[in-house]
N, CA, C and O atoms as CSV, one atom per row, in Angstrom:
chain,resi,resn,atom,element,x,y,z
A,1,UNK,N,N,-41.484,3.377,15.630
A,1,UNK,CA,C,-40.117,3.830,15.832
A,1,UNK,C,C,-39.274,2.679,16.352
A,1,UNK,O,O,-39.745,1.856,17.138
A,2,UNK,N,N,-38.052,2.628,15.916
A,2,UNK,CA,C,-37.127,1.568,16.303
A,2,UNK,C,C,-36.572,1.860,17.691
A,2,UNK,O,O,-36.030,2.938,17.932
A,3,UNK,N,N,-36.703,0.920,18.583
A,3,UNK,CA,C,-36.219,1.085,19.946
A,3,UNK,C,C,-34.854,0.412,20.069
A,3,UNK,O,O,-34.762,-0.815,20.016
A,4,UNK,N,N,-33.801,1.201,20.230
A,4,UNK,CA,C,-32.441,0.675,20.286
A,4,UNK,C,C,-32.166,-0.134,21.542
A,4,UNK,O,O,-31.291,-1.000,21.535
A,5,UNK,N,N,-32.890,0.128,22.615
A,5,UNK,CA,C,-32.608,-0.552,23.870
A,5,UNK,C,C,-33.361,-1.871,23.980
A,5,UNK,O,O,-32.744,-2.914,24.197
A,6,UNK,N,N,-34.679,-1.844,23.835
A,6,UNK,CA,C,-35.455,-3.061,24.061
A,6,UNK,C,C,-35.292,-4.091,22.947
A,6,UNK,O,O,-35.599,-5.265,23.151
A,7,UNK,N,N,-34.817,-3.676,21.777
A,7,UNK,CA,C,-34.616,-4.630,20.688
A,7,UNK,C,C,-33.197,-5.197,20.673
A,7,UNK,O,O,-32.873,-6.031,19.828
A,8,UNK,N,N,-32.359,-4.756,21.593
A,8,UNK,CA,C,-30.974,-5.207,21.649
A,8,UNK,C,C,-30.902,-6.570,22.343
A,8,UNK,O,O,-31.271,-6.679,23.512
A,9,UNK,N,N,-30.432,-7.613,21.643
A,9,UNK,CA,C,-30.411,-8.952,22.247
A,9,UNK,C,C,-29.484,-9.055,23.460
A,9,UNK,O,O,-29.774,-9.805,24.393
A,10,UNK,N,N,-28.378,-8.313,23.460
A,10,UNK,CA,C,-27.461,-8.363,24.604
A,10,UNK,C,C,-28.130,-7.767,25.842
A,10,UNK,O,O,-28.023,-8.325,26.934
A,11,UNK,N,N,-28.805,-6.659,25.679
A,11,UNK,CA,C,-29.480,-6.034,26.816
A,11,UNK,C,C,-30.618,-6.919,27.309
A,11,UNK,O,O,-30.832,-7.035,28.516
A,12,UNK,N,N,-31.347,-7.542,26.394
A,12,UNK,CA,C,-32.423,-8.454,26.796
A,12,UNK,C,C,-31.862,-9.629,27.597
A,12,UNK,O,O,-32.426,-10.011,28.622
A,13,UNK,N,N,-30.764,-10.192,27.132
A,13,UNK,CA,C,-30.145,-11.324,27.813
A,13,UNK,C,C,-29.646,-10.921,29.188
A,13,UNK,O,O,-29.856,-11.643,30.163
A,14,UNK,N,N,-28.986,-9.773,29.276
A,14,UNK,CA,C,-28.468,-9.331,30.568
A,14,UNK,C,C,-29.603,-8.975,31.529
A,14,UNK,O,O,-29.479,-9.165,32.739
A,15,UNK,N,N,-30.703,-8.460,30.990
A,15,UNK,CA,C,-31.871,-8.166,31.818
A,15,UNK,C,C,-32.427,-9.451,32.429
A,15,UNK,O,O,-32.734,-9.496,33.620
A,16,UNK,N,N,-32.552,-10.489,31.615
A,16,UNK,CA,C,-33.046,-11.774,32.119
A,16,UNK,C,C,-32.079,-12.344,33.152
A,16,UNK,O,O,-32.504,-12.879,34.177
A,17,UNK,N,N,-30.779,-12.229,32.882
A,17,UNK,CA,C,-29.779,-12.741,33.809
A,17,UNK,C,C,-29.850,-12.022,35.155
A,17,UNK,O,O,-29.791,-12.656,36.209
A,18,UNK,N,N,-29.977,-10.699,35.115
A,18,UNK,CA,C,-30.064,-9.940,36.367
A,18,UNK,C,C,-31.352,-10.247,37.117
A,18,UNK,O,O,-31.348,-10.291,38.347
A,19,UNK,N,N,-32.453,-10.461,36.404
A,19,UNK,CA,C,-33.717,-10.814,37.049
A,19,UNK,C,C,-33.608,-12.156,37.761
A,19,UNK,O,O,-34.048,-12.295,38.902
A,20,UNK,N,N,-33.021,-13.147,37.086
A,20,UNK,CA,C,-32.851,-14.460,37.703
A,20,UNK,C,C,-31.906,-14.391,38.900
A,20,UNK,O,O,-32.155,-15.018,39.930
A,21,UNK,N,N,-30.825,-13.629,38.761
A,21,UNK,CA,C,-29.877,-13.490,39.871
A,21,UNK,C,C,-30.551,-12.816,41.060
A,21,UNK,O,O,-30.324,-13.207,42.205
A,22,UNK,N,N,-31.365,-11.824,40.802
A,22,UNK,CA,C,-32.093,-11.144,41.874
A,22,UNK,C,C,-33.056,-12.097,42.574
A,22,UNK,O,O,-33.164,-12.086,43.800
A,23,UNK,N,N,-33.759,-12.923,41.794
A,23,UNK,CA,C,-34.669,-13.905,42.381
A,23,UNK,C,C,-33.909,-14.904,43.245
A,23,UNK,O,O,-34.362,-15.273,44.329
A,24,UNK,N,N,-32.746,-15.340,42.754
A,24,UNK,CA,C,-31.962,-16.310,43.517
A,24,UNK,C,C,-31.403,-15.680,44.787
A,24,UNK,O,O,-31.358,-16.335,45.828
A,25,UNK,N,N,-30.977,-14.419,44.720
A,25,UNK,CA,C,-30.480,-13.757,45.930
A,25,UNK,C,C,-31.588,-13.624,46.965
A,25,UNK,O,O,-31.328,-13.758,48.161
A,26,UNK,N,N,-32.811,-13.364,46.534
A,26,UNK,CA,C,-33.943,-13.290,47.464
A,26,UNK,C,C,-34.197,-14.640,48.114
A,26,UNK,O,O,-34.471,-14.719,49.311
A,27,UNK,N,N,-34.105,-15.689,47.330
A,27,UNK,CA,C,-34.300,-17.038,47.851
A,27,UNK,C,C,-33.210,-17.394,48.867
A,27,UNK,O,O,-33.501,-17.973,49.914
A,28,UNK,N,N,-31.975,-17.052,48.562
A,28,UNK,CA,C,-30.861,-17.322,49.471
A,28,UNK,C,C,-31.026,-16.512,50.754
A,28,UNK,O,O,-30.775,-17.022,51.847
A,29,UNK,N,N,-31.446,-15.252,50.627
A,29,UNK,CA,C,-31.677,-14.425,51.815
A,29,UNK,C,C,-32.777,-15.033,52.678
A,29,UNK,O,O,-32.693,-15.001,53.906
A,30,UNK,N,N,-33.803,-15.583,52.045
A,30,UNK,CA,C,-34.877,-16.249,52.784
A,30,UNK,C,C,-34.333,-17.472,53.518
A,30,UNK,O,O,-34.682,-17.711,54.674
A,31,UNK,N,N,-33.483,-18.241,52.852
A,31,UNK,CA,C,-32.861,-19.396,53.503
A,31,UNK,C,C,-32.058,-18.965,54.728
A,31,UNK,O,O,-32.146,-19.579,55.791
A,32,UNK,N,N,-31.272,-17.899,54.560
A,32,UNK,CA,C,-30.435,-17.425,55.667
A,32,UNK,C,C,-31.290,-16.876,56.811
A,32,UNK,O,O,-30.941,-17.032,57.981
A,33,UNK,N,N,-32.402,-16.241,56.472
A,33,UNK,CA,C,-33.287,-15.699,57.507
A,33,UNK,C,C,-33.960,-16.806,58.306
A,33,UNK,O,O,-34.340,-16.600,59.459
A,34,UNK,N,N,-34.107,-17.964,57.708
A,34,UNK,CA,C,-34.772,-19.092,58.368
A,34,UNK,C,C,-33.785,-20.106,58.927
A,34,UNK,O,O,-34.139,-21.269,59.122
A,35,UNK,N,N,-32.564,-19.685,59.185
A,35,UNK,CA,C,-31.545,-20.619,59.658
A,35,UNK,C,C,-31.903,-21.238,61.009
A,35,UNK,O,O,-31.453,-22.343,61.313
A,36,UNK,N,N,-32.697,-20.553,61.820
A,36,UNK,CA,C,-33.086,-21.080,63.130
A,36,UNK,C,C,-34.531,-21.567,63.171
A,36,UNK,O,O,-35.047,-21.849,64.253
A,37,UNK,N,N,-35.191,-21.672,62.031
A,37,UNK,CA,C,-36.575,-22.141,61.984
A,37,UNK,C,C,-36.593,-23.661,61.968
A,37,UNK,O,O,-36.071,-24.268,61.033
A,38,UNK,N,N,-37.173,-24.282,62.966
A,38,UNK,CA,C,-37.226,-25.753,62.996
A,38,UNK,C,C,-37.978,-26.303,61.788
A,38,UNK,O,O,-39.057,-25.822,61.444
A,39,UNK,N,N,-37.397,-27.314,61.152
A,39,UNK,CA,C,-38.027,-27.984,60.023
A,39,UNK,C,C,-37.889,-27.269,58.686
A,39,UNK,O,O,-38.388,-27.763,57.674
A,40,UNK,N,N,-37.223,-26.118,58.657
A,40,UNK,CA,C,-37.085,-25.379,57.392
A,40,UNK,C,C,-36.137,-26.127,56.471
A,40,UNK,O,O,-35.083,-26.598,56.898
A,41,UNK,N,N,-36.523,-26.233,55.190
A,41,UNK,CA,C,-35.712,-26.895,54.171
A,41,UNK,C,C,-35.157,-25.849,53.207
A,41,UNK,O,O,-35.865,-24.925,52.806
A,42,UNK,N,N,-33.901,-26.001,52.844
A,42,UNK,CA,C,-33.236,-25.085,51.924
A,42,UNK,C,C,-33.954,-25.082,50.574
A,42,UNK,O,O,-34.290,-26.135,50.032
A,43,UNK,N,N,-34.183,-23.879,50.046
A,43,UNK,CA,C,-34.811,-23.721,48.725
A,43,UNK,C,C,-33.790,-23.101,47.782
A,43,UNK,O,O,-33.039,-22.204,48.166
A,44,UNK,N,N,-33.770,-23.584,46.558
A,44,UNK,CA,C,-32.842,-23.049,45.566
A,44,UNK,C,C,-33.305,-23.501,44.187
A,44,UNK,O,O,-34.178,-24.361,44.067
A,45,UNK,N,N,-32.716,-22.915,43.147
A,45,UNK,CA,C,-32.950,-23.380,41.783
A,45,UNK,C,C,-31.630,-23.324,41.044
A,45,UNK,O,O,-30.709,-22.609,41.438
A,46,UNK,N,N,-31.552,-24.082,39.976
A,46,UNK,CA,C,-30.338,-24.144,39.176
A,46,UNK,C,C,-30.275,-22.882,38.313
A,46,UNK,O,O,-31.005,-22.760,37.330
A,47,UNK,N,N,-29.410,-21.957,38.682
A,47,UNK,CA,C,-29.308,-20.671,37.992
A,47,UNK,C,C,-28.920,-20.851,36.526
A,47,UNK,O,O,-29.494,-20.212,35.644
A,48,UNK,N,N,-27.952,-21.716,36.271
A,48,UNK,CA,C,-27.489,-21.914,34.899
A,48,UNK,C,C,-28.585,-22.479,34.007
A,48,UNK,O,O,-28.765,-22.022,32.879
A,49,UNK,N,N,-29.314,-23.466,34.503
A,49,UNK,CA,C,-30.392,-24.061,33.704
A,49,UNK,C,C,-31.512,-23.049,33.472
A,49,UNK,O,O,-32.079,-22.981,32.382
A,50,UNK,N,N,-31.827,-22.266,34.501
A,50,UNK,CA,C,-32.875,-21.256,34.356
A,50,UNK,C,C,-32.460,-20.184,33.353
A,50,UNK,O,O,-33.278,-19.746,32.545
A,51,UNK,N,N,-31.202,-19.758,33.395
A,51,UNK,CA,C,-30.718,-18.754,32.449
A,51,UNK,C,C,-30.713,-19.304,31.029
A,51,UNK,O,O,-31.072,-18.599,30.086
A,52,UNK,N,N,-30.310,-20.556,30.874
A,52,UNK,CA,C,-30.319,-21.183,29.553
A,52,UNK,C,C,-31.746,-21.222,29.001
A,52,UNK,O,O,-31.965,-20.957,27.818
A,53,UNK,N,N,-32.697,-21.545,29.843
A,53,UNK,CA,C,-34.095,-21.583,29.436
A,53,UNK,C,C,-34.591,-20.195,29.035
A,53,UNK,O,O,-35.293,-20.057,28.033
A,54,UNK,N,N,-34.240,-19.180,29.797
A,54,UNK,CA,C,-34.657,-17.810,29.493
A,54,UNK,C,C,-34.040,-17.314,28.192
A,54,UNK,O,O,-34.706,-16.642,27.405
A,55,UNK,N,N,-32.788,-17.637,27.967
A,55,UNK,CA,C,-32.119,-17.203,26.738
A,55,UNK,C,C,-32.765,-17.858,25.522
A,55,UNK,O,O,-32.921,-17.227,24.477
A,56,UNK,N,N,-33.138,-19.121,25.664
A,56,UNK,CA,C,-33.764,-19.805,24.526
A,56,UNK,C,C,-35.120,-19.195,24.189
A,56,UNK,O,O,-35.572,-19.310,23.050
A,57,UNK,N,N,-35.780,-18.549,25.148
A,57,UNK,CA,C,-37.069,-17.896,24.910
A,57,UNK,C,C,-36.919,-16.590,24.130
A,57,UNK,O,O,-37.901,-16.066,23.605
A,58,UNK,N,N,-35.703,-16.065,24.053
A,58,UNK,CA,C,-35.488,-14.781,23.392
A,58,UNK,C,C,-35.483,-14.888,21.870
A,58,UNK,O,O,-35.224,-13.897,21.187
A,59,UNK,N,N,-35.759,-16.053,21.338
A,59,UNK,CA,C,-35.838,-16.172,19.888
A,59,UNK,C,C,-34.681,-16.919,19.288
A,59,UNK,O,O,-34.526,-16.927,18.067
A,60,UNK,N,N,-33.878,-17.536,20.084
A,60,UNK,CA,C,-32.771,-18.317,19.577
A,60,UNK,C,C,-32.251,-19.213,20.672
A,60,UNK,O,O,-32.514,-18.985,21.853
A,61,UNK,N,N,-31.515,-20.229,20.285
A,61,UNK,CA,C,-30.997,-21.163,21.274
A,61,UNK,C,C,-29.590,-20.828,21.714
A,61,UNK,O,O,-29.017,-21.541,22.538
A,62,UNK,N,N,-29.027,-19.771,21.190
A,62,UNK,CA,C,-27.692,-19.393,21.621
A,62,UNK,C,C,-27.543,-17.887,21.596
A,62,UNK,O,O,-28.318,-17.175,20.958
A,63,UNK,N,N,-26.545,-17.427,22.293
A,63,UNK,CA,C,-26.264,-16.003,22.333
A,63,UNK,C,C,-25.848,-15.547,20.939
A,63,UNK,O,O,-25.284,-16.333,20.177
A,64,UNK,N,N,-26.117,-14.296,20.595
A,64,UNK,CA,C,-25.722,-13.804,19.283
A,64,UNK,C,C,-24.206,-13.597,19.223
A,64,UNK,O,O,-23.689,-12.593,19.714
A,65,UNK,N,N,-23.503,-14.555,18.617
A,65,UNK,CA,C,-22.053,-14.454,18.485
A,65,UNK,C,C,-21.689,-14.769,17.054
A,65,UNK,O,O,-22.467,-15.369,16.312
A,66,UNK,N,N,-20.505,-14.359,16.681
A,66,UNK,CA,C,-20.058,-14.653,15.332
A,66,UNK,C,C,-18.563,-14.922,15.338
A,66,UNK,O,O,-17.844,-14.475,16.232
A,67,UNK,N,N,-18.112,-15.639,14.355
A,67,UNK,CA,C,-16.711,-15.962,14.192
A,67,UNK,C,C,-16.056,-14.796,13.455
A,67,UNK,O,O,-16.281,-14.616,12.258
A,68,UNK,N,N,-15.254,-14.009,14.153
A,68,UNK,CA,C,-14.678,-12.811,13.553
A,68,UNK,C,C,-13.191,-12.934,13.264
A,68,UNK,O,O,-12.601,-12.040,12.657
A,69,UNK,N,N,-12.581,-14.028,13.689
A,69,UNK,CA,C,-11.154,-14.213,13.477
A,69,UNK,C,C,-10.908,-15.702,13.247
A,69,UNK,O,O,-11.542,-16.530,13.901
A,70,UNK,N,N,-10.010,-16.062,12.341
A,70,UNK,CA,C,-9.799,-17.487,12.052
A,70,UNK,C,C,-9.277,-18.288,13.251
A,70,UNK,O,O,-9.405,-19.512,13.267
A,71,UNK,N,N,-8.697,-17.627,14.244
A,71,UNK,CA,C,-8.172,-18.329,15.421
A,71,UNK,C,C,-9.221,-18.512,16.515
A,71,UNK,O,O,-8.928,-19.121,17.543
A,72,UNK,N,N,-10.432,-18.000,16.319
A,72,UNK,CA,C,-11.495,-18.185,17.305
A,72,UNK,C,C,-11.966,-19.638,17.297
A,72,UNK,O,O,-11.830,-20.337,16.293
A,73,UNK,N,N,-12.510,-20.078,18.404
A,73,UNK,CA,C,-13.091,-21.410,18.469
A,73,UNK,C,C,-14.322,-21.463,17.578
A,73,UNK,O,O,-15.017,-20.463,17.398
A,74,UNK,N,N,-14.579,-22.621,17.031
A,74,UNK,CA,C,-15.749,-22.804,16.184
A,74,UNK,C,C,-17.018,-22.745,17.034
A,74,UNK,O,O,-17.024,-23.188,18.183
A,75,UNK,N,N,-18.079,-22.203,16.469
A,75,UNK,CA,C,-19.365,-22.135,17.146
A,75,UNK,C,C,-20.039,-23.495,16.983
A,75,UNK,O,O,-20.178,-24.004,15.871
A,76,UNK,N,N,-20.455,-24.074,18.107
A,76,UNK,CA,C,-21.115,-25.367,18.046
A,76,UNK,C,C,-22.595,-25.198,18.322
A,76,UNK,O,O,-23.023,-24.184,18.873
A,77,UNK,N,N,-23.362,-26.183,17.941
A,77,UNK,CA,C,-24.797,-26.141,18.192
A,77,UNK,C,C,-25.170,-26.912,19.452
A,77,UNK,O,O,-26.348,-26.971,19.803
A,78,UNK,N,N,-24.195,-27.505,20.142
A,78,UNK,CA,C,-24.466,-28.235,21.373
A,78,UNK,C,C,-24.521,-27.239,22.522
A,78,UNK,O,O,-23.513,-26.629,22.879
A,79,UNK,N,N,-25.703,-27.082,23.095
A,79,UNK,CA,C,-25.893,-26.088,24.149
A,79,UNK,C,C,-26.001,-26.721,25.525
A,79,UNK,O,O,-26.434,-26.061,26.469
A,80,UNK,N,N,-25.625,-27.969,25.660
A,80,UNK,CA,C,-25.781,-28.620,26.947
A,80,UNK,C,C,-24.726,-28.112,27.921
A,80,UNK,O,O,-23.571,-27.882,27.561
A,81,UNK,N,N,-25.152,-27.949,29.139
A,81,UNK,CA,C,-24.241,-27.537,30.183
A,81,UNK,C,C,-23.629,-28.767,30.823
A,81,UNK,O,O,-24.274,-29.814,30.876
A,82,UNK,N,N,-22.391,-28.667,31.314
A,82,UNK,CA,C,-21.826,-29.818,32.004
A,82,UNK,C,C,-22.618,-30.091,33.276
A,82,UNK,O,O,-23.144,-29.163,33.890
A,83,UNK,N,N,-22.706,-31.351,33.674
A,83,UNK,CA,C,-23.471,-31.640,34.886
A,83,UNK,C,C,-22.837,-30.967,36.090
A,83,UNK,O,O,-21.614,-30.938,36.230
A,84,UNK,N,N,-23.672,-30.434,36.946
A,84,UNK,CA,C,-23.192,-29.724,38.119
A,84,UNK,C,C,-22.732,-30.718,39.171
A,84,UNK,O,O,-23.415,-31.704,39.448
A,85,UNK,N,N,-21.571,-30.453,39.753
A,85,UNK,CA,C,-21.062,-31.324,40.812
A,85,UNK,C,C,-21.485,-30.808,42.186
A,85,UNK,O,O,-21.252,-31.461,43.203
A,86,UNK,N,N,-22.106,-29.635,42.203
A,86,UNK,CA,C,-22.540,-29.058,43.468
A,86,UNK,C,C,-23.860,-29.681,43.898
A,86,UNK,O,O,-24.724,-29.969,43.070
A,87,UNK,N,N,-24.000,-29.880,45.182
A,87,UNK,CA,C,-25.282,-30.315,45.698
A,87,UNK,C,C,-26.014,-29.096,46.218
A,87,UNK,O,O,-25.390,-28.168,46.732
A,88,UNK,N,N,-27.317,-29.087,46.092
A,88,UNK,CA,C,-28.082,-27.935,46.558
A,88,UNK,C,C,-28.460,-28.089,48.028
A,88,UNK,O,O,-28.882,-27.125,48.666
A,89,UNK,N,N,-28.314,-29.261,48.550
A,89,UNK,CA,C,-28.644,-29.506,49.948
A,89,UNK,C,C,-27.361,-29.785,50.733
A,89,UNK,O,O,-26.441,-30.420,50.217
A,90,UNK,N,N,-27.303,-29.314,51.971
A,90,UNK,CA,C,-26.148,-29.660,52.810
A,90,UNK,C,C,-26.130,-31.160,53.083
A,90,UNK,O,O,-27.139,-31.846,52.922
A,91,UNK,N,N,-24.999,-31.643,53.487
A,91,UNK,CA,C,-24.851,-33.070,53.756
A,91,UNK,C,C,-25.343,-33.447,55.153
A,91,UNK,O,O,-25.162,-34.582,55.593
A,92,UNK,N,N,-25.938,-32.534,55.819
A,92,UNK,CA,C,-26.392,-32.817,57.183
A,92,UNK,C,C,-27.753,-32.193,57.420
A,92,UNK,O,O,-28.238,-31.376,56.637
A,93,UNK,N,N,-28.339,-32.598,58.502
A,93,UNK,CA,C,-29.587,-32.012,58.957
A,93,UNK,C,C,-29.493,-31.931,60.472
A,93,UNK,O,O,-29.073,-32.883,61.129
A,94,UNK,N,N,-29.882,-30.801,61.012
A,94,UNK,CA,C,-29.826,-30.634,62.465
A,94,UNK,C,C,-30.933,-31.443,63.130
A,94,UNK,O,O,-31.821,-31.966,62.457
A,95,UNK,N,N,-30.875,-31.541,64.425
A,95,UNK,CA,C,-31.882,-32.290,65.179
A,95,UNK,C,C,-33.280,-31.711,65.014
A,95,UNK,O,O,-34.267,-32.438,65.130
A,96,UNK,N,N,-33.378,-30.417,64.747
A,96,UNK,CA,C,-34.701,-29.798,64.609
A,96,UNK,C,C,-35.256,-29.903,63.186
A,96,UNK,O,O,-36.323,-29.357,62.904
A,97,UNK,N,N,-34.545,-30.601,62.279
A,97,UNK,CA,C,-35.028,-30.799,60.918
A,97,UNK,C,C,-34.616,-29.719,59.937
A,97,UNK,O,O,-34.932,-29.816,58.751
A,98,UNK,N,N,-33.916,-28.688,60.403
A,98,UNK,CA,C,-33.462,-27.595,59.550
A,98,UNK,C,C,-32.185,-28.037,58.839
A,98,UNK,O,O,-31.294,-28.609,59.468
A,99,UNK,N,N,-32.088,-27.778,57.544
A,99,UNK,CA,C,-30.887,-28.184,56.800
A,99,UNK,C,C,-30.133,-27.005,56.178
A,99,UNK,O,O,-29.342,-27.207,55.256
A,100,UNK,N,N,-30.359,-25.790,56.660
A,100,UNK,CA,C,-29.693,-24.604,56.103
A,100,UNK,C,C,-28.249,-24.556,56.598
A,100,UNK,O,O,-27.995,-24.617,57.800
A,101,UNK,N,N,-27.318,-24.446,55.671
A,101,UNK,CA,C,-25.903,-24.302,55.990
A,101,UNK,C,C,-25.493,-22.865,55.680
A,101,UNK,O,O,-25.550,-22.439,54.527
A,102,UNK,N,N,-25.089,-22.135,56.677
A,102,UNK,CA,C,-24.706,-20.738,56.491
A,102,UNK,C,C,-23.534,-20.618,55.518
A,102,UNK,O,O,-23.523,-19.722,54.674
A,103,UNK,N,N,-22.561,-21.501,55.627
A,103,UNK,CA,C,-21.402,-21.459,54.727
A,103,UNK,C,C,-21.823,-21.676,53.269
A,103,UNK,O,O,-21.379,-20.960,52.371
A,104,UNK,N,N,-22.676,-22.665,53.053
A,104,UNK,CA,C,-23.118,-22.959,51.696
A,104,UNK,C,C,-23.963,-21.814,51.127
A,104,UNK,O,O,-23.829,-21.471,49.953
A,105,UNK,N,N,-24.817,-21.233,51.943
A,105,UNK,CA,C,-25.663,-20.131,51.477
A,105,UNK,C,C,-24.832,-18.879,51.195
A,105,UNK,O,O,-25.103,-18.153,50.238
A,106,UNK,N,N,-23.828,-18.629,52.024
A,106,UNK,CA,C,-22.949,-17.475,51.804
A,106,UNK,C,C,-22.173,-17.630,50.496
A,106,UNK,O,O,-22.027,-16.665,49.746
A,107,UNK,N,N,-21.683,-18.822,50.223
A,107,UNK,CA,C,-20.952,-19.080,48.973
A,107,UNK,C,C,-21.878,-18.929,47.767
A,107,UNK,O,O,-21.490,-18.345,46.755
A,108,UNK,N,N,-23.094,-19.450,47.872
A,108,UNK,CA,C,-24.059,-19.331,46.770
A,108,UNK,C,C,-24.417,-17.864,46.535
A,108,UNK,O,O,-24.559,-17.431,45.392
A,109,UNK,N,N,-24.562,-17.106,47.615
A,109,UNK,CA,C,-24.877,-15.681,47.483
A,109,UNK,C,C,-23.742,-14.937,46.789
A,109,UNK,O,O,-23.989,-14.089,45.931
A,110,UNK,N,N,-22.506,-15.245,47.153
A,110,UNK,CA,C,-21.351,-14.591,46.523
A,110,UNK,C,C,-21.286,-14.906,45.033
A,110,UNK,O,O,-21.037,-14.011,44.225
A,111,UNK,N,N,-21.507,-16.166,44.658
A,111,UNK,CA,C,-21.487,-16.540,43.233
A,111,UNK,C,C,-22.598,-15.829,42.464
A,111,UNK,O,O,-22.398,-15.375,41.338
A,112,UNK,N,N,-23.753,-15.741,43.082
A,112,UNK,CA,C,-24.884,-15.093,42.413
A,112,UNK,C,C,-24.659,-13.591,42.283
A,112,UNK,O,O,-25.036,-12.995,41.275
A,113,UNK,N,N,-24.052,-12.977,43.285
A,113,UNK,CA,C,-23.740,-11.545,43.205
A,113,UNK,C,C,-22.745,-11.259,42.091
A,113,UNK,O,O,-22.863,-10.252,41.394
A,114,UNK,N,N,-21.776,-12.131,41.924
A,114,UNK,CA,C,-20.800,-11.960,40.839
A,114,UNK,C,C,-21.502,-12.066,39.482
A,114,UNK,O,O,-21.211,-11.286,38.574
A,115,UNK,N,N,-22.415,-13.017,39.339
A,115,UNK,CA,C,-23.164,-13.157,38.083
A,115,UNK,C,C,-23.985,-11.903,37.813
A,115,UNK,O,O,-24.046,-11.439,36.675
A,116,UNK,N,N,-24.617,-11.351,38.847
A,116,UNK,CA,C,-25.417,-10.143,38.697
A,116,UNK,C,C,-24.528,-8.959,38.270
A,116,UNK,O,O,-24.869,-8.218,37.348
A,117,UNK,N,N,-23.394,-8.797,38.950
A,117,UNK,CA,C,-22.494,-7.684,38.637
A,117,UNK,C,C,-21.928,-7.803,37.228
A,117,UNK,O,O,-21.775,-6.799,36.532
A,118,UNK,N,N,-21.622,-9.010,36.809
A,118,UNK,CA,C,-21.106,-9.218,35.457
A,118,UNK,C,C,-22.163,-8.866,34.414
A,118,UNK,O,O,-21.865,-8.211,33.415
A,119,UNK,N,N,-23.387,-9.300,34.650
A,119,UNK,CA,C,-24.482,-8.974,33.729
A,119,UNK,C,C,-24.722,-7.471,33.671
A,119,UNK,O,O,-24.936,-6.913,32.595
A,120,UNK,N,N,-24.687,-6.820,34.825
A,120,UNK,CA,C,-24.882,-5.370,34.872
A,120,UNK,C,C,-23.768,-4.652,34.110
A,120,UNK,O,O,-24.015,-3.662,33.421
A,121,UNK,N,N,-22.557,-5.152,34.238
A,121,UNK,CA,C,-21.427,-4.543,33.531
A,121,UNK,C,C,-21.584,-4.671,32.015
A,121,UNK,O,O,-21.345,-3.713,31.280
A,122,UNK,N,N,-21.986,-5.853,31.551
A,122,UNK,CA,C,-22.208,-6.041,30.114
A,122,UNK,C,C,-23.342,-5.149,29.609
A,122,UNK,O,O,-23.248,-4.578,28.523
A,123,UNK,N,N,-24.396,-5.033,30.386
A,123,UNK,CA,C,-25.523,-4.178,29.984
A,123,UNK,C,C,-25.084,-2.717,29.915
A,123,UNK,O,O,-25.470,-1.997,28.994
A,124,UNK,N,N,-24.286,-2.280,30.876
A,124,UNK,CA,C,-23.792,-0.898,30.867
A,124,UNK,C,C,-22.938,-0.631,29.639
A,124,UNK,O,O,-23.057,0.424,29.017
A,125,UNK,N,N,-22.076,-1.579,29.283
A,125,UNK,CA,C,-21.247,-1.408,28.092
A,125,UNK,C,C,-22.103,-1.279,26.839
A,125,UNK,O,O,-21.825,-0.450,25.973
A,126,UNK,N,N,-23.127,-2.089,26.748
A,126,UNK,CA,C,-24.003,-2.040,25.578
A,126,UNK,C,C,-24.774,-0.721,25.543
A,126,UNK,O,O,-24.950,-0.133,24.476
A,127,UNK,N,N,-25.229,-0.259,26.696
A,127,UNK,CA,C,-25.936,1.021,26.759
A,127,UNK,C,C,-25.018,2.183,26.395
A,127,UNK,O,O,-25.455,3.151,25.772
A,128,UNK,N,N,-23.756,2.088,26.779
A,128,UNK,CA,C,-22.793,3.133,26.391
A,128,UNK,C,C,-22.619,3.175,24.882
A,128,UNK,O,O,-22.491,4.252,24.298
A,129,UNK,N,N,-22.613,2.004,24.247
A,129,UNK,CA,C,-22.507,1.955,22.781
A,129,UNK,C,C,-23.712,2.630,22.139
A,129,UNK,O,O,-23.571,3.399,21.188
A,130,UNK,N,N,-24.896,2.337,22.664
A,130,UNK,CA,C,-26.118,2.940,22.120
A,130,UNK,C,C,-26.096,4.448,22.331
A,130,UNK,O,O,-26.471,5.208,21.439
A,131,UNK,N,N,-25.660,4.880,23.504
A,131,UNK,CA,C,-25.565,6.315,23.787
A,131,UNK,C,C,-24.608,6.989,22.803
A,131,UNK,O,O,-24.883,8.077,22.298
A,132,UNK,N,N,-23.488,6.329,22.541
A,132,UNK,CA,C,-22.503,6.882,21.604
A,132,UNK,C,C,-23.100,6.990,20.196
A,132,UNK,O,O,-22.867,7.978,19.499
A,133,UNK,N,N,-23.853,6.001,19.786
A,133,UNK,CA,C,-24.499,6.029,18.471
A,133,UNK,C,C,-25.488,7.190,18.379
A,133,UNK,O,O,-25.507,7.928,17.394
A,134,UNK,N,N,-26.302,7.339,19.415
A,134,UNK,CA,C,-27.297,8.408,19.422
A,134,UNK,C,C,-26.621,9.777,19.457
A,134,UNK,O,O,-27.016,10.699,18.744
A,135,UNK,N,N,-25.595,9.888,20.301
A,135,UNK,CA,C,-24.893,11.159,20.433
A,135,UNK,C,C,-24.215,11.567,19.137
A,135,UNK,O,O,-24.206,12.745,18.780
A,136,UNK,N,N,-23.647,10.596,18.432
A,136,UNK,CA,C,-22.954,10.892,17.169
A,136,UNK,C,C,-23.915,11.023,16.005
A,136,UNK,O,O,-23.516,11.444,14.919
A,137,UNK,N,N,-25.178,10.669,16.213
A,137,UNK,CA,C,-26.185,10.805,15.166
A,137,UNK,C,C,-26.068,9.793,14.060
A,137,UNK,O,O,-26.414,10.081,12.914
A,138,UNK,N,N,-25.576,8.584,14.387
A,138,UNK,CA,C,-25.398,7.558,13.363
A,138,UNK,C,C,-26.545,6.572,13.332
A,138,UNK,O,O,-26.509,5.622,12.551
A,139,UNK,N,N,-27.543,6.762,14.142
A,139,UNK,CA,C,-28.654,5.784,14.172
A,139,UNK,C,C,-29.693,6.086,13.134
A,139,UNK,O,O,-30.686,5.366,13.027
C-alpha cells in the first residue's frame, strides 16, 4: 500500500530538520546547565551543514522544487552554503576554564527554536494537504 505520509519528501525533510533542531536545543540546554561547571567547554554543531547532509541522504542533493513561473529564479546545481561568520566559541574564557556565554547560548537557542517552528509549520501544511486528499477521496 502506498503511504502518503512517509513517502512525502517535504515531510521527510521537515522531520529531519526538526530532529536536528531538537538535538541542537538539547546540546544548548546542556551548555546552559553547565554554565558554572569549571573547565566546561561549549559544545555545538553546524545546524545548516548537518541539515544539508541529511537532505542529501534523502535521495537527492536538493529540495524538490520546480520552476513554475517564468519570473522565478533559475534552479542552480550549486548547493554550497555561504561561509558562516558566526563563531561557535565565545571570545573569552573565565578563570575557571569555562567558556559558556549565556548571551550566545540564548541567541543560538532562539534561532534553533525558530527553525524548529518553521519546519513544524511546513510539515503541518503538508499533512493538511494529505488529509484533504484523503477526505475528498482523490488518492
